[in-house]
Wavefront OBJ file of the C-alpha trace (Angstrom):
o trace
v -16.332 8.804 -5.382
v -13.559 6.643 -6.836
v -13.991 2.873 -7.104
v -11.345 1.055 -5.084
v -10.669 -2.653 -5.532
v -6.875 -2.835 -5.120
v -4.979 -1.241 -2.230
v -1.172 -1.102 -2.050
v 0.594 -0.576 1.274
v 4.169 0.717 1.098
v 6.243 -0.461 4.043
v 5.730 -3.722 5.946
v 6.620 -2.490 9.415
v 4.205 -2.610 12.340
v 1.822 -0.028 10.837
v 2.032 -1.375 7.286
v 1.302 -4.938 8.405
v -1.712 -3.813 10.410
v -3.077 -1.685 7.557
v -2.645 -4.540 5.068
v -4.472 -6.844 7.501
v -7.546 -4.581 7.766
v -7.514 -3.788 4.022
v -7.607 -7.484 3.123
v -10.269 -8.170 5.748
v -12.245 -5.245 4.311
v -12.502 -7.010 0.947
v -9.684 -5.334 -0.978
v -7.012 -7.021 -3.045
v -4.049 -5.895 -0.940
v -0.419 -5.676 -2.058
v 2.052 -5.183 0.790
v 5.466 -3.862 -0.243
v 8.829 -3.843 1.432
v 12.370 -3.861 0.050
v 13.422 -6.348 2.738
v 12.294 -9.965 2.084
v 12.524 -10.714 5.836
v 10.029 -7.916 6.574
v 7.544 -9.440 4.130
v 7.969 -12.936 5.571
v 7.475 -11.561 9.087
v 4.410 -9.622 7.939
v 2.853 -12.685 6.297
v 3.424 -14.796 9.413
v 2.120 -12.103 11.762
v -1.018 -11.370 9.720
v -1.813 -15.092 9.585
v -1.369 -15.345 13.364
v -3.593 -12.298 14.019
v -6.308 -13.653 11.722
v -6.191 -17.031 13.488
v -6.572 -15.283 16.861
v -9.506 -13.259 15.486
v -11.201 -16.532 14.472
v -10.547 -18.069 17.917
v -12.077 -15.058 19.649
v -15.116 -15.084 17.339
v -14.402 -11.687 15.778
v -14.266 -13.140 12.254
v -15.321 -16.456 10.764
v -12.856 -19.013 9.415
v -14.137 -18.264 5.909
v -13.599 -14.507 6.328
v -10.062 -15.032 7.625
v -9.169 -17.405 4.786
v -10.632 -15.019 2.196
v -8.682 -12.100 3.686
v -5.422 -14.042 3.648
v -6.062 -15.050 0.025
v -6.455 -11.373 -0.939
v -2.943 -10.543 0.320
v -0.035 -10.285 -2.098
v 3.544 -9.273 -1.446
v 5.923 -7.144 -3.502
v 9.624 -6.372 -3.204
v 9.423 -2.967 -4.867
v 7.195 0.106 -4.972
v 6.550 -0.060 -8.716
v 5.446 -3.701 -8.591
v 3.103 -2.943 -5.685
v 1.598 0.341 -6.859
v 1.158 0.220 -10.624
v -2.250 -1.518 -10.509
v -3.481 0.034 -7.254
v -6.517 2.298 -6.990
v -5.327 3.613 -3.624
v -1.794 3.519 -2.212
v -1.088 3.932 1.505
v 2.430 4.965 2.459
v 3.440 3.532 5.851
v 7.170 4.279 5.910
v 8.969 5.762 8.959
v 7.842 9.191 10.170
v 10.429 11.269 8.282
v 9.425 13.953 5.808
v 12.290 13.116 3.437
v 11.238 9.453 3.179
v 7.585 10.298 2.620
v 8.374 12.905 -0.056
v 10.624 10.395 -1.821
v 7.828 7.799 -1.840
v 5.172 10.270 -3.039
v 7.450 11.525 -5.844
v 7.935 7.933 -7.000
v 4.252 7.015 -6.635
v 3.198 10.062 -8.673
v 5.283 8.751 -11.592
v 4.271 5.097 -11.267
v 0.543 5.235 -10.509
v -2.330 5.788 -12.916
v -3.640 9.386 -12.955
v -6.753 8.547 -10.905
v -4.938 6.641 -8.167
v -5.338 8.148 -4.702
v -2.133 8.617 -2.701
v -2.432 8.301 1.072
v 0.018 9.018 3.869
v -0.368 7.330 7.236
v 1.552 10.145 8.937
v 0.445 11.150 12.411
v 2.246 14.502 12.575
v 3.672 15.624 9.222
v 1.957 17.927 6.729
v -0.010 16.110 4.019
v -0.043 19.391 2.079
v 3.744 19.482 2.098
v 4.051 15.791 1.180
v 1.535 16.126 -1.680
v 3.168 19.294 -3.028
v 5.787 17.141 -4.796
v 3.065 15.470 -6.912
v 0.924 16.534 -9.859
v -2.156 15.189 -8.058
v -2.455 17.155 -4.818
v -6.269 16.892 -5.108
v -5.912 13.105 -4.964
v -3.690 13.084 -1.849
v -5.087 12.555 1.635
v -4.050 11.402 5.083
v -5.409 8.220 6.664
v -4.026 8.157 10.196
v -4.357 4.629 11.567
v -3.595 4.214 15.243
v -1.094 1.643 16.471
v -1.854 -1.222 16.177
v -3.969 -0.770 13.069
v -5.768 -4.124 13.205
v -6.866 -3.525 16.826
v -7.526 0.216 17.127
v -10.975 1.207 15.911
v -10.439 4.906 15.174
v -9.234 6.244 11.813
v -8.596 9.925 11.086
v -9.023 10.976 7.465
v -6.922 14.110 7.101
v -7.889 16.644 4.445
v -4.933 18.649 3.127
v -5.316 22.127 1.630
v -5.934 20.809 -1.905
v -7.629 17.462 -1.206
v -10.903 17.283 -3.156
v -14.268 16.061 -1.842
v -14.229 12.841 -3.899
v -10.879 11.840 -2.431
v -12.072 12.465 1.124
v -15.298 10.511 0.456
v -13.324 7.604 -1.027
v -10.924 7.505 1.950
v -13.883 7.499 4.352
v -15.579 4.684 2.427
v -12.397 2.587 2.349
v -11.874 3.175 6.075
v -15.408 2.022 6.863
v -14.956 -1.119 4.756
v -11.874 -1.775 6.885
v -14.154 -1.737 9.920
v -12.988 1.615 11.249
v -14.837 4.425 12.974
v -13.861 7.310 10.688
v -13.524 10.968 11.595
v -12.589 13.679 9.081
v -10.169 16.328 10.258
v -8.471 19.251 8.569
v -4.722 19.273 8.523
v -3.278 20.944 11.592
v 0.514 20.543 11.590
v 2.555 23.696 11.047
v 3.530 23.971 7.401
v 7.109 24.653 6.505
v 7.817 27.883 4.612
v 8.777 25.756 1.577
v 5.295 24.223 1.392
v 3.614 27.599 1.646
v 5.579 29.086 -1.253
v 5.038 26.247 -3.719
l 1 2 3 4 5 6 7 8 9 10 11 12 13 14 15 16 17 18 19 20 21 22 23 24 25 26 27 28 29 30 31 32 33 34 35 36 37 38 39 40 41 42 43 44 45 46 47 48 49 50 51 52 53 54 55 56 57 58 59 60 61 62 63 64 65 66 67 68 69 70 71 72 73 74 75 76 77 78 79 80 81 82 83 84 85 86 87 88 89 90 91 92 93 94 95 96 97 98 99 100 101 102 103 104 105 106 107 108 109 110 111 112 113 114 115 116 117 118 119 120 121 122 123 124 125 126 127 128 129 130 131 132 133 134 135 136 137 138 139 140 141 142 143 144 145 146 147 148 149 150 151 152 153 154 155 156 157 158 159 160 161 162 163 164 165 166 167 168 169 170 171 172 173 174 175 176 177 178 179 180 181 182 183 184 185 186 187 188 189 190 191 192 193 194 195 196
């Protein structure tokens, strides 16, 4: 199983913010990326607010919330966010073209052992990972909306995902406080993915 200490989250929308929140609370150095500075400012403000509410409700201690917030970093580009990451979670809009573009870029930027994760709920991880040279190190981690509130996490094994990658994704999910279930990919593959 791979050692994960730094997690990058690509995309600071609703899902990305929630994933960054639980990653930081789970003990990981967390780098949240978005090209739009306003999205990062909104994410920082929202995560702080959610952590404060979690303290008020007794779900986390003040010390845990402060430590989580201190683990969060922000980046205005994918390369800056991902180059030191052990695991990168893509949380961009649910469009195959966007996800393939991100995975192609991540494959070039990241170290060879870095695990690439898609948060997709309906697209084929096998198809997304087919554009990389590390299909064995690609996996789905389907967080439910909103990620900091919903307890369930689906770890989605693609056709080529190896056992170590699945085990690492499960371990990371549990550190994030999630109830993890492993599922095999079920979306219909496009003919292009099947012929690669």
